[in-house]
N, C-alpha and C positions, 0 to 999 in steps of 0.2 A: 445699772443695777435696779431691778424693780422692787418697789416698797409696797407693803400692804397698807390698807387704810388705817389700821391701828398704829403702824409706825409713823404714818404721816400726821395723825392726830397728836401723837406724843411729841413729835418734833415741833409742831406748832405750839403746843402748851409750853414747852421749854423756851421757845423763842419769845412768846408773848409775856412770859413771867420773868424774863431776864431784866434785872434792874438797870442794865446798861442802856436800855432803850430810852429811859428817862421820860417816857410818856406812857401813861396807863392806857392800854388798849381795851377797847370795848368789844373787839371781835371775839367771837366764840369759835374755838377751833372746830367744834362739831359742825357749826354752820358753814364754815369755809369748806370743810370736807364734803358736806352734803351738797353744797353748790357745785363743787368740782365733779362730784358723782353725777349730778344732773347734767352738767355740760358734756361729760363723757358719754352718758347714755344718749343725749341728743345727737352727738356726732356719730355714734354707732347706728342710731335710728336713721339718720340722714344718709349714712353710707349704705345701709341696707335698702332704704327706699330708692336711692339712686341706682343701686344694682338691679333692683326689681324693675324699675322704669326702663333701664337700658335693655334688660332681657325682654320686656314687653315690646319695646321699639324694634329690637333685633328680630323678634318673632314676627312683628308686622311687616318688616322689610323682607323677611324670608317668604312670607305669604305672598307679598307683591311680586317677588321674583318668580315664585312658583307659578303664579297666575300668568306671568309673561311667558314662561317656558311651556305652559300648558296650552298656549295659543293653537298649536297644531292639532290638539285633541278636541278643539271646539270651544275652549273657554274664551270669554271676551276680555279685552284689555281693560284694566282698571282705569279710573279717571286720573287726570293729570295731577290732582292734589295728593292722591294716595301714593302715586309714584314718588312725588317730591318729598312727602313725609318719610317714606321708607328710605329714600336715598340719604336724607338729612340725618335720620336716626342712625343709619349704618355708619356714616362718616363720623358722628360724634362718639360712637362707642368703640370704633375700630382704631387700631394704632395708625399713626400717620404713615403714609406711603403712597406710591402711585396707584391710581384707581385701575382696577382690572376691568377691561371692557367686557360687556355682556356678550355671550356667544350670539352670532347672527341667527335670526329666525329664518330658517329655510322655507321657501315657498313650495307648496306641493307641486311635484312635477306634472306637467301636462300629460294626460293619457295619450299613448300612441295608438294610432288607428290600426286595427288588425287587418282590415281589408285594404289592400293597396290599390290605388287607381291604376287602370290599365295603361301600360306604357305604349305610347304612340311613337313609332320610329319616324324620324324626320330626315329628309334629304335636302339637297340644295334647292330643289324645286318645290318644297313644301312637305306637309305631313303625308305619310304613305298610309293609305287605308288598308286594313287587313283584307285578305282575299275572301270573296264570298264563297260560302259553301255551295257546292253543286249537288244536285240531286243524283241519285244512283241511276246510271244509264245501262243500257244493254251492253254486253261485251262486244268489243269491236269485231267486225266480220273478218273471216280468215282470208277472203279473196277467192278468186276462181281456182278450182281444182282441175288440173289437166292430166293427172296421172291415170293410167289404165286405158281401156278401150272406150270408144265413144258409143253411147246409147242415146239414140235420137227419139223424137216423139213418134216416129213411124216404124222403127225397127232397129235391129242389131245386125250390122253388115248387110248381107243380101236377104236376110230373113225379115219378113214384114208382117205387121199385124194384119189380120184378115185373110192371109193365105190359107187355102185349103190344104188338106193333108197331102194330096197329090202334088200340089205346087211346091209345098215345103220340101218334099222328098226329091222333087226334080231340081230344086235349087241347092239343097244342102245334103242330100242323100237320105237313105232310109233312116227313120227315127229309131234310135236304140232304146232298149228297155221300154218298148211300147207297152202301154197298159190302158185298158178302157175301164172306166168306173162311171157307171150311169151314162149320161149324155156326153161326158168329157173324155177325151183321149189325151194321155200324157206320154211324152217321149223326151229323148235326149239327142240334141243335134250338135255336130262338130265337123270341122273341116275347113277348107279354104273359103267357104261361103260366109263363115262367121269369124269374128276376131278371136273368139275363144269358145270353149264348151258352154252350152246354154241349155236350160230346160224350157220346154214349151207346153202349153195347154191349148186345146182346140176343141171345137164342136163342129158337127156336120153342117149346121146352118151358118155359123159366124166365122168359121175358120180359126186361125190362131188368135187367141184372146190374151195370152200371157207369154212374155219373153223374159226369162229370169237368168241372166248371165251368172256363171259360177265365179268368175274372176272379178278383179277390181275394174270399175267403170266410172265414167263421168258423163255429165250431160253437156249439151252445147252452151248452156248458161253458166258452166263452171261449178256445178254442184257434184260432189263426189265424196269419197271416204274422208271423214274428218270435218266436213262442212258443219257449221253450227245451225241452230234453229234460226238465228238472225239471218244467216246466209240463205236458208231455204225460203223464209218468208219474204226476203227482199227480191229473190229471183223469181218467185212464183206467187204473185198476189192471189188471194182466194184459197190458199192452202188450208186444209183441215187436218185435224189429228184423229187417227183411228187406231186405238190401242197403242202399240209401240212404234207406229209408223205415221209419217206425214203423207197425205195424199195431195200431190201437187199437180194441178192441171197442166198438161203438156200441149194438147190441141183440143179441138172440139170433140174428138172421139177417143182420146187417150189421156192417160195420166201416169205420173211416176209415183211409185210407192217407195218412200225413202225411210228405211228402218234406222232407228237411232238407239244408242246405248243409254244407260242410266244417266250419264253426264250430258246427254243432249247432242252428242256428235254422231254424224251419219256413219253407218257401218256397211250398208249395202243398198242397192237400188235395182228395182225391176220396172218393166213397162207393162201396162195392162190396158185393155179396152175398158171403156166406161160401161157400167151396167152388165158386166159378165158374171157368170155363176160358177166358174171352175175354180179349183183350189190353186193356190200359188205354189206350184211344184218346186 
């Protein structure tokens, strides 16, 4: 049961004034109560001060722990004394119990390299080097063409360059569709004397200057329909380009005119004398 200060003072007066004590007391009840009041205030002040000190210590310990946890964000570790003080203050103000370990400070992960090193395959006999890049080369040659009739550097069948009109008619028969334009005569020969129908151009002074077979032919060097530019240049060094045709030297007095398509493949061949002026009929 709690008693007020007035009740305490009254009890003390009654006690000190009791004759049964046999001794006259010089103590003043008010003095005793005032002393008790001062002691109680000192205890309250000490309790308040102790609480504030514990709060300050706990705050200091929290700041120290925060500083430790902020290490990953660039904060420096506090000195050893500060850590010790914070740990001691926390242990004095906290309830007894097992100490909880601090969470481990994770070290920053090492950055991974984005560019990986080239992998070199290894075999039992050592590392294998990657293949060297080769420069672009010309398409492979097709090989010799043997399809069709043979057109040589001197003529086609029994028909020869340089033959006069009378010699040509004696060999292959009269020229069909004969036509004279200027100094040139054009005609069409066929029969047993030639492998196939062929157009000719001739002059009175030079005789036959152009032999142009209508069918598929090939040369003794294996150039024919389907031959590539590489084939032509390999078979006839000194070949030149004239429009859509290659002029390939066949002999000292003759040449092949090899006509090619847009993709560079041969489509037809005729035989002509060098330095002649008639059209290619």
